[in-house]
Structures are given as structure tokens and as C-alpha cells.
N, C-alpha and C positions, 0 to 999 in steps of 0.2 A: 882391073874388074875384080869386085868380088864374087866368089860362087860357094853358096851354099847346098851341100849335097848330103843324101843318105847312100848313093850309090858311086861308082867309080866313074871319075872324070873321063870324058871323051876328048879324043887328040885334039878336037876344035876347041872343049875348053880349057885344055891344056894349054893350047897357043895363045888362048884369052888371057890367062892367069899369068902367063910371061911378062904381059904389057905393063907392068909397075915394076918388076927389076931384072928382066930378061931371063936368064938362066935358072934365077932362084925364087922359089914360092914361099911364102909365109903362110903357115896354116897353123889353126888351132882346131883340138879334135876334141869332142865329148867322148871319151872314152866308154862311158857305160851305155850311150845311144847310139854310139858309133856315127856320128855327125861331123864331116869335115867342113869347115869353111876355110876358104884360102883367096889369095889375091890381094888381101889386104897390105897398107903401107905398115901399120902398127897392130901388133897382135891383140891391143886391146880392144882396137875396132870388132876385131872378129869375135872377140870375148863377148861384148856387149849385147852384139847381136844373136848370139846363142842364148846368152842370160835373158833376154827379153823374150826369146821363145820359150822358155821354160827348162834351160839345163841347168843344172846344179853346179856353183862354184867348184866343189870338192874333184869334178869329172872335168873339168876343162886344164888342158895342157897345150901349151905352145911351141912350136918349132919349125920347121920347115925342111924343103928339099932342095937339092941342087940337080936340076935336072940334065946338067952334062955330066958329073959325076957319079949320078946316083947315090949320092950320099946324103942320109937323113939326119939331120941335128934335131936337136932337143933342149933349144937355148930361146928362153924369152923372159922377159920380165915379169911376165904374168905368172910363171912358174914360182917365186918366189913367195913360197907358203910356210911360215915357221909355225902355224898351228899343225901342219900336214907334215912337219919335219923334213921340210924342203927350204931351205935357207940360202939357195943359190938359184942363180938365172937356170942352170942346167936341171933335168929331171933326174933327181937323185935314186930314187926309189926303182931298182931293176923289174919290177914286175909292171909298173907303171912304164916305164922306158919300152919295157917289151911290148906292151899293149899298144904303145904310141906308136911303133917302129912297124908293127903289123897291120895295124890300121891304115897307116900312111901308105903302106904297100900294097892295100887293097885298092884304096882312093887313087893311088896312082899306077896301077896295074900295067898300065901300056908301057910305063918306063921302065919297070922291074920285070919284064918279060924275061 
């Protein structure tokens, strides 16, 4: 189930997000508008939804959260952007990584208590 939010996921929503991969949830975050879309099979599906809703490509970054270990990752094909000096699947810019991490912790605050 794909869920698009501007406020934290509820416990019930997190349970629904587990349907795709179990303990792991893929996310795409608009770091400027603080929007998180989660639960898709492929990051580009979430990216497309956010682009269709008016988000700007330069603000969209992909990753995920392991709900068991509480580890956030910054890895997605949508992150490969040579024009933004990001030539890897990983978010390489420390500032963007930090924003992505903080926003992920906000949306999954029930996990990161």
C-alpha cells in the first residue's frame, strides 16, 4: 500500500506499509515541502506521484527504513543525478542526507521513540 503524507505515519499506517516488504519500507521524500510517500515497490513510482502533485525533481530523494533495526538508508536509483553532483545511488551531499534522515525520523516517529 502506498501512503502519501505531510504528517507522521500512524501505527496502523506503518502496519499497512509493511505489506510490500515486511520489515523494510521504501520512501521518497520531498525535502523542501516535507512530504513523504512510502510503501511502493519501486522508488520511481513514488517519485512520479510526487512530481504529478507538483514537487520539484531536485527536492526528491529516495531511501528507506528498516523497521526492525531502525536503520535509515539513503539508497535509490532516483538519487543518481550527475547534474546535482550525485553520481551514486546513495545520497552523497551531507546536508541533503541529514535533511532526509530528520524528515524520515519525523514521519516514522513511532519507530524512533
